[in-house]
C-alpha positions in Angstrom: -27.2 -88.6 127.5 -29.1 -89.7 124.4 -32.4 -89.3 126.2 -31.5 -85.8 127.3 -30.8 -84.8 123.6 -34.0 -86.5 122.5 -35.9 -84.5 125.2 -34.4 -81.3 124.0 -35.6 -82.1 120.4 -39.0 -83.0 121.8 -39.3 -79.6 123.5 -38.3 -78.0 120.2 -41.0 -80.1 118.4 -43.6 -79.0 120.9 -42.6 -75.3 120.6 -42.8 -75.5 116.8 -46.2 -77.2 116.9 -47.5 -74.5 119.2 -46.1 -71.8 117.0 -47.7 -73.4 114.0 -51.1 -73.8 115.7 -51.0 -70.1 116.9 -50.1 -68.9 113.4 -52.9 -71.0 111.9 -55.4 -69.4 114.3 -54.1 -65.9 113.2 -54.6 -66.9 109.6 -58.2 -67.8 110.3 -58.7 -64.5 112.0 -57.1 -62.6 109.2 -59.2 -64.4 106.6 -62.3 -63.5 108.5 -61.2 -59.9 108.8 -60.5 -59.8 105.0 -64.1 -61.1 104.4 -65.4 -58.3 106.6 -63.4 -55.6 104.8 -64.5 -57.0 101.4 -68.2 -56.8 102.6 -67.7 -53.2 103.8 -66.0 -52.3 100.6 -68.9 -53.8 98.5 -71.4 -51.9 100.6 -69.5 -48.6 100.2 -69.2 -49.1 96.4 -72.9 -50.0 96.0 -74.0 -47.0 98.1 -71.6 -44.8 96.2 -73.0 -46.0 92.8 -76.5 -45.6 93.9 -75.9 -42.0 95.1 -74.1 -41.2 91.8 -77.3 -42.2 89.9 -79.4 -39.6 91.7 -79.9 -36.4 89.9 -82.2 -34.5 92.2 -79.6 -32.0 93.5 -80.7 -28.6 92.5 -79.2 -26.0 94.7 -75.5 -25.1 94.9 -75.3 -25.9 98.7 -76.9 -29.3 98.1 -74.4 -29.9 95.3 -71.4 -29.2 97.5 -72.8 -31.5 100.2 -73.4 -34.2 97.6 -69.9 -33.9 96.2 -68.5 -34.2 99.8 -70.5 -37.3 100.4 -69.3 -38.8 97.1 -65.7 -37.9 98.0 -66.2 -39.6 101.4 -67.3 -42.8 99.6 -64.2 -42.6 97.4 -62.0 -42.2 100.4 -63.6 -45.1 102.3 -63.2 -47.3 99.3 -59.5 -46.4 99.0 -59.0 -46.9 102.7 -60.7 -50.3 102.6 -58.6 -51.4 99.6 -55.4 -50.4 101.4 -56.5 -52.3 104.5 -57.2 -55.4 102.4 -53.8 -55.2 100.8 -52.2 -54.9 104.3 -54.2 -57.8 105.6 -53.2 -60.0 102.6 -49.6 -59.1 103.2 -49.8 -60.2 106.8 -51.6 -63.4 105.7 -48.8 -64.2 103.2 -46.2 -63.5 105.9 -47.9 -65.9 108.3 -48.2 -68.6 105.6 -44.4 -68.2 104.9 -43.6 -68.5 108.6 -45.7 -71.7 108.9 -43.9 -73.1 105.9 -40.6 -72.4 107.5 -41.7 -73.8 110.9 -43.0 -77.0 109.2 -39.7 -77.4 107.5 -37.9 -77.0 110.9 -40.4 -79.4 112.4 -39.6 -82.1 109.8 -35.9 -81.6 110.5 -36.4 -81.9 114.2 -38.4 -85.1 113.8 -35.6 -86.6 111.6 -33.0 -85.6 114.2 -35.1 -87.2 116.9 -35.3 -90.4 115.0 -31.6 -90.4 114.3 -30.9 -89.9 118.0 -33.2 -92.8 118.9 -31.5 -95.0 116.4 -28.1 -94.1 117.8 -29.2 -94.6 121.3 -30.6 -98.0 120.5 -27.5 -99.0 118.5 -24.7 -97.5 120.6 -26.1 -97.2 124.1 -25.6 -94.3 126.3 -21.8 -94.6 126.8 -20.5 -93.3 123.4 -19.6 -89.7 122.7 -22.1 -87.7 120.8 -21.2 -86.0 117.6 -21.9 -82.2 117.3 -24.2 -83.0 114.4 -26.9 -84.4 116.7 -27.0 -81.6 119.2 
C-alpha cells in the first residue's frame, strides 16, 4: 500500500518535471523571439530616422509617398513594440507557472520522503492517513 502511494507521487513528480522542462524550452523560444523583435524594431527605427533626415522631396506626389512611407515605419514600430510587450507577458506567465510547479515538486518530494519513512517504520499493514494520499 505504501509503495502504491509512493508510485503515485513519483508519477506526479515525473509529470511536474516534464511540465517544467517544457516550459523552460518555451521560455528559451520566447526569449529568442523577443531578441528577433528587438532587432527588427531597431532596424525599423534606424531606417525611419535615416529617411527622416532626407530632404530631397520636391514634388507634392513624392511628398505624399514619403509621408506614407514614414507612417508605415511608425506603424511597424508600434506593432513591434506591442508584440514585444505581449511576448514579455507570456514570458512572465511561464516563469510564474514554473515557480508554482517547482513549489508543487518540492511538496511532492517531501510527501514521498514522508511516505518512505512511514513505510520503513510502520510496514505495509497500518492504515494510511488521508494526509499522505
